[in-house]
N, C-alpha and C positions, 0 to 999 in steps of 0.2 A: 594760380598754381601754388600749390603746397608741396612741401617735401614730406616724406613719411617721417614721422616721430618729431616733427617741428610743428608747434602750434601756430607760428606767425606765418602771414602771406609771404611767398617766395617772389611772386611777380603776378602783375595784373595786367591784362591785354585789352587795349581800348582801341576805338578807331570812331572818328565822326561818322555817325549814321548806324553804327553797329548797335544792335538791341537784341536783349533776350528777355521779353517780358510776356509775350503772347502764349507761348507753347514751350514745352521741355525740349531742350536741346540735347543731342549726343555729339560730342566732339571727338577729336582723335589726335594722335601725334603723326607726323609724316616726315619723310626725307629719309637719306640713307641711314642717319644715325638718331632718328627721332627728334631732329633739331627744330622743328616747326609744330606749332599747335594750331590746329584746324577747327572751325565752328562755323556752322550756319547761323543765319540771322533773320530777325523779322523784317529786315529791309529788303528781303529776297536775294542777298549775296552770300558769298562763301568768303571767310577771311582767313588768312594764315599770317602767323607772326612767328619770327624766330626767337627761339627760347634763349634769353642771355645766358652767357655762361656763368658758373657759380660765383667768380669774382664780382661781376657786375651786379648779380642778384644779392650778394652781401653788402655792397656799397649802397649809396642812397638811391640808386637806379633800381626801383622795385615795380616799375610799369614799363610797358611798350605802349607809347602814346598813338602810334600808327601802326597799321597793318603793314607786313612787307607785300602782300598780294590780295588783292580783292578780285574775286571771280563772279561776274555777273551775267544774268541769262536766265534764270528762274523766274517764273510768273507769280510766285507766292512764297510765303515765309519757307526758309530751309531749315528742316529739323534734324536730318542726319548727315553725316560725313564719314566716310571710311576710306582708309588709304592701304594700298597693297604694295608692300616694300619690294617685291621682285619685279612687278610690271611697271611701278611707278605711276600707277593709275588711282586718281581720287574720284570716289563715287559720292554724289550729293543727290538728296531728295527731301521732299516737304510735303505740304499740303496739296500742291498740285498733282501729285501722283506720278510725277516723271522722275526718271533717275538720269542724270547726267553723268557722263564720264569726262573727266578732265586728265590730259596726259601732256607732258612737255615734249613728247615726240609725235612727230607727224606719222600718222598711219591710216590706210584705208580699211582697215579690218573691222571698224566699228560703223561704216557708213552703211546706209540702207542698201545701196547698189551691191554691196558685198553679200548680202543675205541670199540665202537660197530661195527661189522663186515663191515657195509655199509659205515660208515664214514672211516674205517681203508683203505678201498679200494681207497677211493678218495684221501687220503693223503699218499698212498705209495710211490710216487715219489718225496715226499718232503723231505727236511733235518729236522731232528729232532733232538732238543738238550736236 
């Protein structure tokens, strides 16, 4: 993570298993105040790290050695993550061509049974998470 107009690294995000070597990744910020940075990984997971406050970044703590959240469930490399700040839903997708929706709230609105019958038939042979 770099700050605008500062040439030095502000913070680096690490985790055992996290890798970004095979394909281009598109990460995002998430949370009510963009306090998390989120990225997909070559190990089929989604990682989220809390961004340290400015004082911590200025001190010697310039890396986050472990992720605060690891979401597993993809069957291949995760390249894209997007966060919607109003619904608090995180979307992730990758090589397997399946979009996963992640939410901290329990809801039935994304389950296959809640889809209209015509739409359900069209999706019957697809992986649902």
